[in-house]
N, C-alpha and C positions, 0 to 999 in steps of 0.2 A: 504494500500500500504506500509506504513511504517513498519507495523508488518511483512509483507511478506519479505521485504528487511532484516529486523532484523533476521528473521528465516533463510533466506538463508545464511547470514553471520555466524550465529551460526553453521549451518551445515558445511559450508566450513572450519570454524575453527576446528571443531571436526575431520573432515577428515584429515586436515593438522597435527593435534596433533597425531592422530592415526598413520599416516605415519612416523612422527618423532620418535615415540616410537618404531615402528617396525624396523626402520633402525638405531636406536641409538646404537653406539658401533660396528656396522657392518663395519669391515675394511677388504678389500681384494676382491678377485674375485671368482666367483663360479667355481667349478671344473667340467668340461664337461665330458661326456662319452668318447669322443676321448682322452682326457688327461688321464683318468683312464686306458684306453686300452693300450695306448702307454707307460705309466709308468709301467704297469704290464709286458709288453714285455721286459723290461730292466733286469728283474730278471735272474740271472745266468751269466750275462755279466761280463767279467773280467774288473776290474777297470783299467783305463788308466795308463800306466807306465810313468806318467808325474811328474815333480818336481815342487813344489810351495813353495814360501817363506812365512813363517808365521810371524804374528805380533810380536812374541816373539824372532825373529831373527834366528830361526831354519829353515832349508830346509826340507820339507816333501816329500816323495814319496807317490803318491796316489795309490800305489799297495798294496801288502800284508803288513800287520802290522808287524813291527819289534818286537813287544811285544807279538805277537800271540793272540791279543785281537780283538773283533769286533769293528768296527768303525761306528759312526754316522756322516754323512756329511750333514751339514745344508747350504743351498744355500741362499745367502744374496745379496740384492741390497740396497745400502746405502741410497737412497732417497725414498725407498718404505715403506709406512705406515704399510703394512702387516709384513714386516721384523721387523720393530720396535715393533709391537704388539706381535710378536711371540717370541722375544728375552727372556723375563722373563720365558716363559715356558721351553725353552731349557736350560736356566741357572739352573732351578730347576732339569731338567733331568740330567744335568752334575753333580750336587751335589749328586743326588741319585745313579749314576752309575759310578762315576769317578774312583772307585777302580776296576771296572770290564770291562770298555769299554772306548775307546777314542772318544771324541767329537771334531770335527773340523768344523769350519765355512769355507765356500768358498765364497769369495765376488767378485763381478764384479768390479774390480778396481785394481789399483796398490798398492804397499806397504803402502804409506801414507794414502790411503783410508782405508786399513785394520786396520792400527794403530789408525786412527781417530775413526773408529767404536768401537774398543775395549775400547778406552779412554772414549768415550761418554756413553757407555752402561755398562762399567765395566764388559765386557764379560769375564767369568772365563775360557774359553777354547781358544786355538789358532784360529785365523782367517787367512786364507791363501789368498794371493793376486792372482787374476786371471784376469790380465788386458786385455788379448786377448780372454777370454772366452773359451780357449781350454779345460780346465778341466770341466767346466760347460756343454759344448756341448758334450764332450766325455761321460759324466756320465748321459746324458739324461735329464738334468734339463732345462725345458722350461721357468720357472718363478721362482721368489724368493719364499721362504717358501717351496719349494720342499725339501724333506728329504730322504736320502738314508741310508739304513743299509747295511754295508759291512761285509761279513764273514771274519774270521781270515785268510782264504786262499786268500783273495783279490777279491772274486766274490761278486756281488751285491745280497744280500738276498731279498731285497724289496726296491722299490722306491715309495714314496707317493707323489702325485702331489699337495701337500699342507699340512696343519696341521689342527688338530681339537682335541677336548677332547678325542674322541674315537681313533683317530690315535695315540695320545701320549700313551694311555693305551695299544694299540696293540704293539707299539714300545717297551714299557717297558716289556711286556710279552715276546716278541721275544728276547730281550736282556737277560732276565732271562733264557730262554730256551737255548740260545747259550752258556751261561756261567755256566749253570747247578746250578743256585742259585735261591733263592726266589725272587719273584717280589717285588721291592721296592715300598714303599708308595710314590705316586706322586700327587702333587696338580696341577690339570688341570683346576681350576676354571676360569681362564681368557681366556682359549682357546675357540674358537667358537664351536658350536655344529655340524655344517655342515663343511665338508672338504673345506678349503678355501685356495686359492693360492694367490700369490702376483703379482707384476708387471712383465711383460715379460722382458727378458734379451735382 
């Protein structure tokens, strides 16, 4: 009897350990087929002609870039672990493409929330305050970690309903194609293998 109990405990421990290993480091939410379909439908949409105040004190129009460059819009929620986990990946993307494209974060919150995010993460690109979620909703972002690539003419080239290693490589290739330059080397080691979204807005 004692041996049977011991064996059962060992099996239970092994199962628990396997589950812990399988889920270790998994942050975020799975991307559903519906999310994929709805994000894909956003391509070609003109970006909203809204103004948003940035963490750097500037006011940005979310339409056509005034520098004639593509833009990457990263949707952030300040209390979302997935936004936290994705931040280093986007910081590296900014470092690789800052001379060719503009990266802008759009955070669900007011200007103090945007400034706090930049301060805590040393975010190297401006983060725009969106307290009433007008920009987030107009651009089709359902959750944090959604990412939009905007053409120089202000239309959405592509909206990803989350981020992953493959998505970041796809984004890097699209930026290279839009700017007619070579693809930059990009470290995506921390990114999840599966497309992963964050918390709902």
